[in-house]
PDB file of N, CA, C, O and CB in Angstrom:
ATOM      1  N   UNK A   1     149.525 -51.408 -33.780  1.00  0.00           N
ATOM      2  CA  UNK A   1     150.207 -52.521 -33.163  1.00  0.00           C
ATOM      3  C   UNK A   1     151.039 -52.058 -31.956  1.00  0.00           C
ATOM      4  O   UNK A   1     151.161 -52.786 -30.972  1.00  0.00           O
ATOM      5  CB  UNK A   1     151.094 -53.224 -34.188  1.00  0.00           C
ATOM      6  N   UNK A   2     151.600 -50.869 -32.033  1.00  0.00           N
ATOM      7  CA  UNK A   2     152.428 -50.368 -30.932  1.00  0.00           C
ATOM      8  C   UNK A   2     151.622 -50.202 -29.657  1.00  0.00           C
ATOM      9  O   UNK A   2     152.102 -50.517 -28.568  1.00  0.00           O
ATOM     10  CB  UNK A   2     153.067 -49.040 -31.313  1.00  0.00           C
ATOM     11  N   UNK A   3     150.399 -49.709 -29.789  1.00  0.00           N
ATOM     12  CA  UNK A   3     149.553 -49.511 -28.613  1.00  0.00           C
ATOM     13  C   UNK A   3     149.171 -50.859 -27.999  1.00  0.00           C
ATOM     14  O   UNK A   3     149.124 -50.994 -26.776  1.00  0.00           O
ATOM     15  CB  UNK A   3     148.285 -48.710 -28.986  1.00  0.00           C
ATOM     16  N   UNK A   4     148.900 -51.848 -28.841  1.00  0.00           N
ATOM     17  CA  UNK A   4     148.556 -53.179 -28.314  1.00  0.00           C
ATOM     18  C   UNK A   4     149.754 -53.797 -27.593  1.00  0.00           C
ATOM     19  O   UNK A   4     149.595 -54.421 -26.544  1.00  0.00           O
ATOM     20  CB  UNK A   4     148.082 -54.112 -29.457  1.00  0.00           C
ATOM     21  N   UNK A   5     150.966 -53.621 -28.162  1.00  0.00           N
ATOM     22  CA  UNK A   5     152.154 -54.140 -27.497  1.00  0.00           C
ATOM     23  C   UNK A   5     152.343 -53.469 -26.144  1.00  0.00           C
ATOM     24  O   UNK A   5     152.621 -54.138 -25.149  1.00  0.00           O
ATOM     25  CB  UNK A   5     153.397 -53.934 -28.373  1.00  0.00           C
ATOM     26  N   UNK A   6     152.193 -52.153 -26.105  1.00  0.00           N
ATOM     27  CA  UNK A   6     152.361 -51.414 -24.852  1.00  0.00           C
ATOM     28  C   UNK A   6     151.341 -51.860 -23.813  1.00  0.00           C
ATOM     29  O   UNK A   6     151.673 -52.011 -22.637  1.00  0.00           O
ATOM     30  CB  UNK A   6     152.236 -49.906 -25.097  1.00  0.00           C
ATOM     31  N   UNK A   7     150.110 -52.069 -24.242  1.00  0.00           N
ATOM     32  CA  UNK A   7     149.067 -52.529 -23.322  1.00  0.00           C
ATOM     33  C   UNK A   7     149.387 -53.924 -22.794  1.00  0.00           C
ATOM     34  O   UNK A   7     149.211 -54.199 -21.607  1.00  0.00           O
ATOM     35  CB  UNK A   7     147.697 -52.528 -24.019  1.00  0.00           C
ATOM     36  N   UNK A   8     149.854 -54.801 -23.674  1.00  0.00           N
ATOM     37  CA  UNK A   8     150.210 -56.157 -23.254  1.00  0.00           C
ATOM     38  C   UNK A   8     151.397 -56.140 -22.290  1.00  0.00           C
ATOM     39  O   UNK A   8     151.403 -56.858 -21.290  1.00  0.00           O
ATOM     40  CB  UNK A   8     150.536 -57.029 -24.478  1.00  0.00           C
ATOM     41  N   UNK A   9     152.388 -55.328 -22.593  1.00  0.00           N
ATOM     42  CA  UNK A   9     153.570 -55.235 -21.737  1.00  0.00           C
ATOM     43  C   UNK A   9     153.198 -54.692 -20.359  1.00  0.00           C
ATOM     44  O   UNK A   9     153.669 -55.203 -19.343  1.00  0.00           O
ATOM     45  CB  UNK A   9     154.639 -54.341 -22.390  1.00  0.00           C
ATOM     46  N   UNK A  10     152.360 -53.666 -20.321  1.00  0.00           N
ATOM     47  CA  UNK A  10     151.939 -53.089 -19.052  1.00  0.00           C
ATOM     48  C   UNK A  10     151.083 -54.080 -18.268  1.00  0.00           C
ATOM     49  O   UNK A  10     151.195 -54.159 -17.044  1.00  0.00           O
ATOM     50  CB  UNK A  10     151.165 -51.784 -19.286  1.00  0.00           C
ATOM     51  N   UNK A  11     150.238 -54.829 -18.950  1.00  0.00           N
ATOM     52  CA  UNK A  11     149.422 -55.847 -18.279  1.00  0.00           C
ATOM     53  C   UNK A  11     150.309 -56.919 -17.653  1.00  0.00           C
ATOM     54  O   UNK A  11     150.038 -57.387 -16.547  1.00  0.00           O
ATOM     55  CB  UNK A  11     148.431 -56.491 -19.272  1.00  0.00           C
ATOM     56  N   UNK A  12     151.366 -57.306 -18.360  1.00  0.00           N
ATOM     57  CA  UNK A  12     152.308 -58.280 -17.806  1.00  0.00           C
ATOM     58  C   UNK A  12     153.009 -57.705 -16.575  1.00  0.00           C
ATOM     59  O   UNK A  12     153.199 -58.407 -15.582  1.00  0.00           O
ATOM     60  CB  UNK A  12     153.349 -58.696 -18.870  1.00  0.00           C
ATOM     61  N   UNK A  13     153.389 -56.438 -16.639  1.00  0.00           N
ATOM     62  CA  UNK A  13     154.017 -55.770 -15.505  1.00  0.00           C
ATOM     63  C   UNK A  13     153.073 -55.734 -14.306  1.00  0.00           C
ATOM     64  O   UNK A  13     153.467 -56.065 -13.187  1.00  0.00           O
ATOM     65  CB  UNK A  13     154.442 -54.348 -15.889  1.00  0.00           C
ATOM     66  N   UNK A  14     151.818 -55.328 -14.546  1.00  0.00           N
ATOM     67  CA  UNK A  14     150.843 -55.291 -13.451  1.00  0.00           C
ATOM     68  C   UNK A  14     150.674 -56.662 -12.821  1.00  0.00           C
ATOM     69  O   UNK A  14     150.592 -56.788 -11.600  1.00  0.00           O
ATOM     70  CB  UNK A  14     149.492 -54.779 -13.951  1.00  0.00           C
ATOM     71  N   UNK A  15     150.623 -57.677 -13.652  1.00  0.00           N
ATOM     72  CA  UNK A  15     150.472 -59.042 -13.150  1.00  0.00           C
ATOM     73  C   UNK A  15     151.680 -59.448 -12.317  1.00  0.00           C
ATOM     74  O   UNK A  15     151.531 -60.009 -11.232  1.00  0.00           O
ATOM     75  CB  UNK A  15     150.278 -60.025 -14.310  1.00  0.00           C
ATOM     76  N   UNK A  16     152.872 -59.164 -12.823  1.00  0.00           N
ATOM     77  CA  UNK A  16     154.099 -59.552 -12.131  1.00  0.00           C
ATOM     78  C   UNK A  16     154.181 -58.945 -10.738  1.00  0.00           C
ATOM     79  O   UNK A  16     154.720 -59.565  -9.822  1.00  0.00           O
ATOM     80  CB  UNK A  16     155.312 -59.138 -12.943  1.00  0.00           C
ATOM     81  N   UNK A  17     153.648 -57.735 -10.572  1.00  0.00           N
ATOM     82  CA  UNK A  17     153.693 -57.084  -9.260  1.00  0.00           C
ATOM     83  C   UNK A  17     152.902 -57.837  -8.206  1.00  0.00           C
ATOM     84  O   UNK A  17     153.111 -57.633  -7.011  1.00  0.00           O
ATOM     85  CB  UNK A  17     153.171 -55.674  -9.365  1.00  0.00           C
ATOM     86  N   UNK A  18     151.992 -58.709  -8.637  1.00  0.00           N
ATOM     87  CA  UNK A  18     151.172 -59.450  -7.693  1.00  0.00           C
ATOM     88  C   UNK A  18     151.749 -60.791  -7.276  1.00  0.00           C
ATOM     89  O   UNK A  18     151.107 -61.541  -6.539  1.00  0.00           O
ATOM     90  CB  UNK A  18     149.837 -59.664  -8.273  1.00  0.00           C
ATOM     91  N   UNK A  19     152.955 -61.102  -7.738  1.00  0.00           N
ATOM     92  CA  UNK A  19     153.575 -62.393  -7.423  1.00  0.00           C
ATOM     93  C   UNK A  19     154.911 -62.200  -6.727  1.00  0.00           C
ATOM     94  O   UNK A  19     155.556 -61.160  -6.857  1.00  0.00           O
ATOM     95  CB  UNK A  19     153.764 -63.224  -8.696  1.00  0.00           C
ATOM     96  N   UNK A  20     155.313 -63.228  -5.980  1.00  0.00           N
ATOM     97  CA  UNK A  20     156.595 -63.177  -5.275  1.00  0.00           C
ATOM     98  C   UNK A  20     157.709 -63.874  -6.038  1.00  0.00           C
ATOM     99  O   UNK A  20     158.881 -63.739  -5.686  1.00  0.00           O
ATOM    100  CB  UNK A  20     156.457 -63.799  -3.906  1.00  0.00           C
ATOM    101  N   UNK A  21     157.350 -64.633  -7.103  1.00  0.00           N
ATOM    102  CA  UNK A  21     158.372 -65.344  -7.872  1.00  0.00           C
ATOM    103  C   UNK A  21     157.869 -65.628  -9.279  1.00  0.00           C
ATOM    104  O   UNK A  21     156.668 -65.608  -9.550  1.00  0.00           O
ATOM    105  CB  UNK A  21     158.770 -66.658  -7.170  1.00  0.00           C
ATOM    106  N   UNK A  22     158.822 -65.894 -10.166  1.00  0.00           N
ATOM    107  CA  UNK A  22     158.465 -66.282 -11.522  1.00  0.00           C
ATOM    108  C   UNK A  22     157.710 -67.594 -11.549  1.00  0.00           C
ATOM    109  O   UNK A  22     156.826 -67.799 -12.381  1.00  0.00           O
ATOM    110  CB  UNK A  22     159.699 -66.383 -12.379  1.00  0.00           C
ATOM    111  N   UNK A  23     158.066 -68.483 -10.629  1.00  0.00           N
ATOM    112  CA  UNK A  23     157.378 -69.771 -10.564  1.00  0.00           C
ATOM    113  C   UNK A  23     155.910 -69.591 -10.197  1.00  0.00           C
ATOM    114  O   UNK A  23     155.035 -70.234 -10.777  1.00  0.00           O
ATOM    115  CB  UNK A  23     158.063 -70.691  -9.551  1.00  0.00           C
ATOM    116  N   UNK A  24     155.646 -68.713  -9.231  1.00  0.00           N
ATOM    117  CA  UNK A  24     154.260 -68.446  -8.832  1.00  0.00           C
ATOM    118  C   UNK A  24     153.487 -67.805  -9.986  1.00  0.00           C
ATOM    119  O   UNK A  24     152.317 -68.114 -10.212  1.00  0.00           O
ATOM    120  CB  UNK A  24     154.218 -67.530  -7.584  1.00  0.00           C
ATOM    121  N   UNK A  25     154.152 -66.917 -10.703  1.00  0.00           N
ATOM    122  CA  UNK A  25     153.513 -66.274 -11.847  1.00  0.00           C
ATOM    123  C   UNK A  25     153.225 -67.291 -12.946  1.00  0.00           C
ATOM    124  O   UNK A  25     152.157 -67.267 -13.556  1.00  0.00           O
ATOM    125  CB  UNK A  25     154.395 -65.140 -12.389  1.00  0.00           C
ATOM    126  N   UNK A  26     154.170 -68.175 -13.193  1.00  0.00           N
ATOM    127  CA  UNK A  26     153.986 -69.208 -14.219  1.00  0.00           C
ATOM    128  C   UNK A  26     152.801 -70.106 -13.896  1.00  0.00           C
ATOM    129  O   UNK A  26     152.081 -70.542 -14.794  1.00  0.00           O
ATOM    130  CB  UNK A  26     155.254 -70.052 -14.359  1.00  0.00           C
ATOM    131  N   UNK A  27     152.601 -70.378 -12.615  1.00  0.00           N
ATOM    132  CA  UNK A  27     151.495 -71.242 -12.200  1.00  0.00           C
ATOM    133  C   UNK A  27     150.136 -70.612 -12.507  1.00  0.00           C
ATOM    134  O   UNK A  27     149.146 -71.325 -12.674  1.00  0.00           O
ATOM    135  CB  UNK A  27     151.599 -71.548 -10.708  1.00  0.00           C
ATOM    136  N   UNK A  28     150.084 -69.303 -12.580  1.00  0.00           N
ATOM    137  CA  UNK A  28     148.828 -68.585 -12.838  1.00  0.00           C
ATOM    138  C   UNK A  28     148.787 -67.977 -14.246  1.00  0.00           C
ATOM    139  O   UNK A  28     147.909 -67.167 -14.544  1.00  0.00           O
ATOM    140  CB  UNK A  28     148.634 -67.482 -11.796  1.00  0.00           C
ATOM    141  N   UNK A  29     149.724 -68.361 -15.100  1.00  0.00           N
ATOM    142  CA  UNK A  29     149.843 -67.762 -16.434  1.00  0.00           C
ATOM    143  C   UNK A  29     148.547 -67.854 -17.229  1.00  0.00           C
ATOM    144  O   UNK A  29     148.035 -66.836 -17.697  1.00  0.00           O
ATOM    145  CB  UNK A  29     150.960 -68.436 -17.208  1.00  0.00           C
ATOM    146  N   UNK A  30     148.014 -69.053 -17.385  1.00  0.00           N
ATOM    147  CA  UNK A  30     146.807 -69.230 -18.197  1.00  0.00           C
ATOM    148  C   UNK A  30     145.620 -68.461 -17.627  1.00  0.00           C
ATOM    149  O   UNK A  30     144.839 -67.872 -18.373  1.00  0.00           O
ATOM    150  CB  UNK A  30     146.457 -70.710 -18.304  1.00  0.00           C
ATOM    151  N   UNK A  31     145.489 -68.468 -16.310  1.00  0.00           N
ATOM    152  CA  UNK A  31     144.409 -67.732 -15.646  1.00  0.00           C
ATOM    153  C   UNK A  31     144.551 -66.224 -15.890  1.00  0.00           C
ATOM    154  O   UNK A  31     143.561 -65.526 -16.114  1.00  0.00           O
ATOM    155  CB  UNK A  31     144.406 -68.030 -14.127  1.00  0.00           C
ATOM    156  N   UNK A  32     145.774 -65.740 -15.845  1.00  0.00           N
ATOM    157  CA  UNK A  32     146.037 -64.320 -16.064  1.00  0.00           C
ATOM    158  C   UNK A  32     145.722 -63.921 -17.503  1.00  0.00           C
ATOM    159  O   UNK A  32     145.099 -62.886 -17.743  1.00  0.00           O
ATOM    160  CB  UNK A  32     147.497 -63.991 -15.733  1.00  0.00           C
ATOM    161  N   UNK A  33     146.153 -64.742 -18.458  1.00  0.00           N
ATOM    162  CA  UNK A  33     145.858 -64.467 -19.867  1.00  0.00           C
ATOM    163  C   UNK A  33     144.352 -64.425 -20.083  1.00  0.00           C
ATOM    164  O   UNK A  33     143.839 -63.523 -20.745  1.00  0.00           O
ATOM    165  CB  UNK A  33     146.506 -65.534 -20.785  1.00  0.00           C
ATOM    166  N   UNK A  34     143.647 -65.399 -19.527  1.00  0.00           N
ATOM    167  CA  UNK A  34     142.192 -65.450 -19.683  1.00  0.00           C
ATOM    168  C   UNK A  34     141.546 -64.184 -19.126  1.00  0.00           C
ATOM    169  O   UNK A  34     140.653 -63.618 -19.756  1.00  0.00           O
ATOM    170  CB  UNK A  34     141.617 -66.693 -18.980  1.00  0.00           C
ATOM    171  N   UNK A  35     141.986 -63.742 -17.965  1.00  0.00           N
ATOM    172  CA  UNK A  35     141.437 -62.538 -17.336  1.00  0.00           C
ATOM    173  C   UNK A  35     141.571 -61.328 -18.261  1.00  0.00           C
ATOM    174  O   UNK A  35     140.597 -60.614 -18.500  1.00  0.00           O
ATOM    175  CB  UNK A  35     142.145 -62.261 -15.998  1.00  0.00           C
ATOM    176  N   UNK A  36     142.778 -61.100 -18.778  1.00  0.00           N
ATOM    177  CA  UNK A  36     143.003 -59.924 -19.615  1.00  0.00           C
ATOM    178  C   UNK A  36     142.314 -60.044 -20.970  1.00  0.00           C
ATOM    179  O   UNK A  36     141.773 -59.059 -21.472  1.00  0.00           O
ATOM    180  CB  UNK A  36     144.490 -59.706 -19.815  1.00  0.00           C
ATOM    181  N   UNK A  37     142.324 -61.226 -21.567  1.00  0.00           N
ATOM    182  CA  UNK A  37     141.675 -61.409 -22.869  1.00  0.00           C
ATOM    183  C   UNK A  37     140.171 -61.188 -22.755  1.00  0.00           C
ATOM    184  O   UNK A  37     139.579 -60.505 -23.591  1.00  0.00           O
ATOM    185  CB  UNK A  37     141.964 -62.816 -23.425  1.00  0.00           C
ATOM    186  N   UNK A  38     139.554 -61.760 -21.732  1.00  0.00           N
ATOM    187  CA  UNK A  38     138.107 -61.579 -21.556  1.00  0.00           C
ATOM    188  C   UNK A  38     137.760 -60.121 -21.272  1.00  0.00           C
ATOM    189  O   UNK A  38     136.764 -59.609 -21.783  1.00  0.00           O
ATOM    190  CB  UNK A  38     137.592 -62.468 -20.418  1.00  0.00           C
ATOM    191  N   UNK A  39     138.569 -59.456 -20.466  1.00  0.00           N
ATOM    192  CA  UNK A  39     138.328 -58.045 -20.176  1.00  0.00           C
ATOM    193  C   UNK A  39     138.459 -57.185 -21.424  1.00  0.00           C
ATOM    194  O   UNK A  39     137.630 -56.308 -21.668  1.00  0.00           O
ATOM    195  CB  UNK A  39     139.294 -57.556 -19.109  1.00  0.00           C
ATOM    196  N   UNK A  40     139.504 -57.436 -22.217  1.00  0.00           N
ATOM    197  CA  UNK A  40     139.690 -56.673 -23.448  1.00  0.00           C
ATOM    198  C   UNK A  40     138.546 -56.934 -24.416  1.00  0.00           C
ATOM    199  O   UNK A  40     138.046 -56.010 -25.056  1.00  0.00           O
ATOM    200  CB  UNK A  40     141.032 -57.022 -24.105  1.00  0.00           C
ATOM    201  N   UNK A  41     138.133 -58.185 -24.522  1.00  0.00           N
ATOM    202  CA  UNK A  41     137.041 -58.520 -25.432  1.00  0.00           C
ATOM    203  C   UNK A  41     135.766 -57.768 -25.056  1.00  0.00           C
ATOM    204  O   UNK A  41     135.075 -57.243 -25.929  1.00  0.00           O
ATOM    205  CB  UNK A  41     136.784 -60.033 -25.425  1.00  0.00           C
ATOM    206  N   UNK A  42     135.455 -57.714 -23.772  1.00  0.00           N
ATOM    207  CA  UNK A  42     134.257 -56.990 -23.331  1.00  0.00           C
ATOM    208  C   UNK A  42     134.353 -55.507 -23.684  1.00  0.00           C
ATOM    209  O   UNK A  42     133.385 -54.913 -24.159  1.00  0.00           O
ATOM    210  CB  UNK A  42     134.056 -57.160 -21.814  1.00  0.00           C
ATOM    211  N   UNK A  43     135.520 -54.915 -23.451  1.00  0.00           N
ATOM    212  CA  UNK A  43     135.694 -53.494 -23.748  1.00  0.00           C
ATOM    213  C   UNK A  43     135.642 -53.225 -25.246  1.00  0.00           C
ATOM    214  O   UNK A  43     135.039 -52.243 -25.680  1.00  0.00           O
ATOM    215  CB  UNK A  43     137.015 -52.993 -23.177  1.00  0.00           C
ATOM    216  N   UNK A  44     136.270 -54.091 -26.037  1.00  0.00           N
ATOM    217  CA  UNK A  44     136.247 -53.922 -27.488  1.00  0.00           C
ATOM    218  C   UNK A  44     134.834 -54.062 -28.028  1.00  0.00           C
ATOM    219  O   UNK A  44     134.401 -53.256 -28.851  1.00  0.00           O
ATOM    220  CB  UNK A  44     137.170 -54.937 -28.161  1.00  0.00           C
ATOM    221  N   UNK A  45     134.112 -55.078 -27.573  1.00  0.00           N
ATOM    222  CA  UNK A  45     132.734 -55.271 -28.030  1.00  0.00           C
ATOM    223  C   UNK A  45     131.857 -54.077 -27.669  1.00  0.00           C
ATOM    224  O   UNK A  45     131.043 -53.638 -28.481  1.00  0.00           O
ATOM    225  CB  UNK A  45     132.149 -56.551 -27.426  1.00  0.00           C
ATOM    226  N   UNK A  46     132.017 -53.553 -26.467  1.00  0.00           N
ATOM    227  CA  UNK A  46     131.244 -52.389 -26.049  1.00  0.00           C
ATOM    228  C   UNK A  46     131.539 -51.171 -26.910  1.00  0.00           C
ATOM    229  O   UNK A  46     130.626 -50.440 -27.295  1.00  0.00           O
ATOM    230  CB  UNK A  46     131.526 -52.069 -24.596  1.00  0.00           C
ATOM    231  N   UNK A  47     132.805 -50.956 -27.210  1.00  0.00           N
ATOM    232  CA  UNK A  47     133.175 -49.813 -28.040  1.00  0.00           C
ATOM    233  C   UNK A  47     132.743 -49.993 -29.488  1.00  0.00           C
ATOM    234  O   UNK A  47     132.324 -49.029 -30.128  1.00  0.00           O
ATOM    235  CB  UNK A  47     134.671 -49.588 -27.978  1.00  0.00           C
ATOM    236  N   UNK A  48     132.838 -51.211 -30.015  1.00  0.00           N
ATOM    237  CA  UNK A  48     132.336 -51.464 -31.366  1.00  0.00           C
ATOM    238  C   UNK A  48     130.838 -51.204 -31.436  1.00  0.00           C
ATOM    239  O   UNK A  48     130.353 -50.586 -32.384  1.00  0.00           O
ATOM    240  CB  UNK A  48     132.647 -52.907 -31.800  1.00  0.00           C
ATOM    241  N   UNK A  49     130.109 -51.676 -30.436  1.00  0.00           N
ATOM    242  CA  UNK A  49     128.660 -51.442 -30.398  1.00  0.00           C
ATOM    243  C   UNK A  49     128.341 -49.948 -30.350  1.00  0.00           C
ATOM    244  O   UNK A  49     127.398 -49.489 -30.994  1.00  0.00           O
ATOM    245  CB  UNK A  49     128.036 -52.151 -29.184  1.00  0.00           C
ATOM    246  N   UNK A  50     129.130 -49.193 -29.585  1.00  0.00           N
ATOM    247  CA  UNK A  50     128.916 -47.745 -29.509  1.00  0.00           C
ATOM    248  C   UNK A  50     129.154 -47.090 -30.867  1.00  0.00           C
ATOM    249  O   UNK A  50     128.393 -46.211 -31.271  1.00  0.00           O
ATOM    250  CB  UNK A  50     129.840 -47.119 -28.450  1.00  0.00           C
ATOM    251  N   UNK A  51     130.201 -47.509 -31.571  1.00  0.00           N
ATOM    252  CA  UNK A  51     130.468 -46.945 -32.893  1.00  0.00           C
ATOM    253  C   UNK A  51     129.390 -47.331 -33.893  1.00  0.00           C
ATOM    254  O   UNK A  51     129.005 -46.519 -34.734  1.00  0.00           O
ATOM    255  CB  UNK A  51     131.829 -47.402 -33.398  1.00  0.00           C
ATOM    256  N   UNK A  52     128.900 -48.564 -33.810  1.00  0.00           N
ATOM    257  CA  UNK A  52     127.821 -48.992 -34.698  1.00  0.00           C
ATOM    258  C   UNK A  52     126.579 -48.143 -34.455  1.00  0.00           C
ATOM    259  O   UNK A  52     125.952 -47.669 -35.402  1.00  0.00           O
ATOM    260  CB  UNK A  52     127.500 -50.490 -34.490  1.00  0.00           C
ATOM    261  N   UNK A  53     126.228 -47.952 -33.195  1.00  0.00           N
ATOM    262  CA  UNK A  53     125.021 -47.204 -32.845  1.00  0.00           C
ATOM    263  C   UNK A  53     125.142 -45.712 -33.145  1.00  0.00           C
ATOM    264  O   UNK A  53     124.138 -45.051 -33.410  1.00  0.00           O
ATOM    265  CB  UNK A  53     124.704 -47.399 -31.381  1.00  0.00           C
ATOM    266  N   UNK A  54     126.349 -45.184 -33.107  1.00  0.00           N
ATOM    267  CA  UNK A  54     126.562 -43.739 -33.263  1.00  0.00           C
ATOM    268  C   UNK A  54     127.484 -43.409 -34.428  1.00  0.00           C
ATOM    269  O   UNK A  54     128.164 -42.383 -34.414  1.00  0.00           O
ATOM    270  CB  UNK A  54     127.136 -43.157 -31.987  1.00  0.00           C
ATOM    271  N   UNK A  55     127.508 -44.270 -35.428  1.00  0.00           N
ATOM    272  CA  UNK A  55     128.488 -44.140 -36.507  1.00  0.00           C
ATOM    273  C   UNK A  55     128.499 -42.748 -37.131  1.00  0.00           C
ATOM    274  O   UNK A  55     129.556 -42.131 -37.262  1.00  0.00           O
ATOM    275  CB  UNK A  55     128.209 -45.169 -37.577  1.00  0.00           C
ATOM    276  N   UNK A  56     127.331 -42.258 -37.513  1.00  0.00           N
ATOM    277  CA  UNK A  56     127.282 -40.954 -38.182  1.00  0.00           C
ATOM    278  C   UNK A  56     127.799 -39.835 -37.283  1.00  0.00           C
ATOM    279  O   UNK A  56     128.540 -38.965 -37.742  1.00  0.00           O
ATOM    280  CB  UNK A  56     125.855 -40.642 -38.623  1.00  0.00           C
ATOM    281  N   UNK A  57     127.423 -39.851 -36.034  1.00  0.00           N
ATOM    282  CA  UNK A  57     127.871 -38.806 -35.108  1.00  0.00           C
ATOM    283  C   UNK A  57     129.374 -38.894 -34.849  1.00  0.00           C
ATOM    284  O   UNK A  57     130.051 -37.869 -34.769  1.00  0.00           O
ATOM    285  CB  UNK A  57     127.106 -38.909 -33.784  1.00  0.00           C
ATOM    286  N   UNK A  58     129.895 -40.111 -34.718  1.00  0.00           N
ATOM    287  CA  UNK A  58     131.318 -40.277 -34.421  1.00  0.00           C
ATOM    288  C   UNK A  58     132.210 -40.039 -35.641  1.00  0.00           C
ATOM    289  O   UNK A  58     133.317 -39.518 -35.506  1.00  0.00           O
ATOM    290  CB  UNK A  58     131.567 -41.666 -33.877  1.00  0.00           C
ATOM    291  N   UNK A  59     131.737 -40.416 -36.822  1.00  0.00           N
ATOM    292  CA  UNK A  59     132.599 -40.423 -37.994  1.00  0.00           C
ATOM    293  C   UNK A  59     132.344 -39.282 -38.983  1.00  0.00           C
ATOM    294  O   UNK A  59     133.123 -39.084 -39.916  1.00  0.00           O
ATOM    295  CB  UNK A  59     132.443 -41.715 -38.697  1.00  0.00           C
ATOM    296  N   UNK A  60     131.266 -38.540 -38.785  1.00  0.00           N
ATOM    297  CA  UNK A  60     130.954 -37.433 -39.686  1.00  0.00           C
ATOM    298  C   UNK A  60     131.965 -36.306 -39.476  1.00  0.00           C
ATOM    299  O   UNK A  60     132.218 -35.897 -38.343  1.00  0.00           O
ATOM    300  CB  UNK A  60     129.502 -36.921 -39.455  1.00  0.00           C
ATOM    301  N   UNK A  61     132.535 -35.810 -40.562  1.00  0.00           N
ATOM    302  CA  UNK A  61     133.477 -34.685 -40.408  1.00  0.00           C
ATOM    303  C   UNK A  61     132.777 -33.481 -39.780  1.00  0.00           C
ATOM    304  O   UNK A  61     131.617 -33.196 -40.079  1.00  0.00           O
ATOM    305  CB  UNK A  61     134.087 -34.289 -41.778  1.00  0.00           C
ATOM    306  N   UNK A  62     133.489 -32.790 -38.919  1.00  0.00           N
ATOM    307  CA  UNK A  62     132.927 -31.600 -38.287  1.00  0.00           C
ATOM    308  C   UNK A  62     132.898 -30.456 -39.285  1.00  0.00           C
ATOM    309  O   UNK A  62     133.830 -30.262 -40.065  1.00  0.00           O
ATOM    310  CB  UNK A  62     133.736 -31.205 -37.034  1.00  0.00           C
ATOM    311  N   UNK A  63     131.819 -29.714 -39.242  1.00  0.00           N
ATOM    312  CA  UNK A  63     131.696 -28.546 -40.103  1.00  0.00           C
ATOM    313  C   UNK A  63     132.153 -27.317 -39.332  1.00  0.00           C
ATOM    314  O   UNK A  63     131.913 -27.196 -38.130  1.00  0.00           O
ATOM    315  CB  UNK A  63     130.236 -28.372 -40.611  1.00  0.00           C
ATOM    316  N   UNK A  64     132.808 -26.417 -40.032  1.00  0.00           N
ATOM    317  CA  UNK A  64     133.294 -25.185 -39.381  1.00  0.00           C
ATOM    318  C   UNK A  64     132.187 -24.202 -39.171  1.00  0.00           C
ATOM    319  O   UNK A  64     132.418 -23.117 -38.638  1.00  0.00           O
ATOM    320  CB  UNK A  64     134.390 -24.536 -40.198  1.00  0.00           C
TER     321      UNK A  64
END
């Protein structure tokens, strides 16, 4: 949960840097949320697919 909070906080910071006022940021709030949610979903799905396809290689304990 800590990593997700940090990612969300940093995403909000990155977004804020692109606006000149809180009002301007508020006007684009829903669009900004959609952008980050869709991007995260694509990355999560891609990584889940990679783990599914390579489960044994990724999760098998390494032998000495």
